[in-house]
N, C-alpha and C positions, 0 to 999 in steps of 0.2 A: 504494500500499500504505499503511495507516494506522501511524502511529508507535506501537509497542508499549512504547515506554520509558514507565514509569510513575513520577512523582515523588511522593514521600511526604514530608510534613514533620511536625514535631510541631506541634501546636496550643497555642500560647502561652496560658495561663490563668493568672489571678491568684487561684485558689481557695486560701484559706489552710486549714491544719488546725484546724477547730474541733470540740470534743467534741459528741456528740450530745446533745440534750436530753431524749431519751426515756429512760424507766426500762427498763433491761435485765433480763430475767427469764432466768437461766442454767438450763441442764438439770440435772436431779437423777435419781439412781436412789436407791430406799430399800429396804432389805432387813430382814426380821424375823429376829432370832437367838434363841437360846436364852434370853439374858438381856436382850435390849432390842431396840434398833434399830441399824441402821448406814446413815447418809445419805451419799452420794457426789455431790458438786456440781462440775460443769464450770466452773471459774474461773481459766483461764489468764490469766496476767499481773497477777494480783492481789497487791497487797503485803499478806501475811498479818496484818501488825500493824495493818491498818484494817479487819479485818473484825469485825462485830458479830453475836454470836449472842444470840438471845433466846428463852426458853421460856415460854409461859402456857397453862396448863391442857393442851390437846392440841395446841397450835400451836407449830412451830418457826418462827422467822424469822431469816434470815441477809441481812445487807446489808452494803454498801460501796460502794467505787468502782473502776472499772478506769481507769487513766490511760495515755496514750501516752507512754511514757519515752523514745521514740527521737525524738521531735518536736524539732526545732531552729528557731530563729528564721530566717525566710528560706524555710523549706520550702514547696514548693507541692505539693499532692497531685495525683496522676494517677488513682489508683483507691484507695477506702477502703471496705472490707467489714466490719472489726472494729469492734464498738461500743465506744465509750470513754465511759462515763457512770455515774451511780449505778445500782446493781442492788439488787434484792430478791427474795428467795425465801421463799415462805412454804409450809410443808407441814403439812397436817391429818393427825393420827394418829387411829386409831379408838378410843384410850383415852388418858386424861391422862398426859403425860410429865413434868409438873411435880415436881420433886423427883429426877428421875433424874440420876445422875452423868454428867458429860461429859467424853469425851476427844476431842480434835482433832488431826489431822495434815495438813499441806498439803504436798504433793509432786507432782511431775510435772503440774502444772496442776490437780490434783483436791483439793478440800477433803473429807477424810473426818471424819465426825462420829459417834462411837459413844456411844449413849445408853444406860447400863446402869440397869436397874430396881433400886429399893431392895429391901432384904430383905423388907418388907412388902407389896410389889407383887405 
């Protein structure tokens, strides 16, 4: 009768945690409201102080960097699926948004941007 005892062991690796070099493109939802636009961007783990928001004509550009704040020297990764790198999201609107007032809120991993049209828009 064959021996059914199976031995499992962890495979030792020297894989260090290194941020990805690729540019990350987060998911976004865009809603039109009665006085402008609402943009919701999935940005879990972002430091809101490092976010850049730029408006040019009909383009909204959001950029920044997600960093792994839990990494410590000597850590060796077993599995990494979360992207830690610079990100950029560009959204094209059907009309110019330059001059719109901007309100932003970052909570629960989402960045909410409210773009309010001016009186003459």
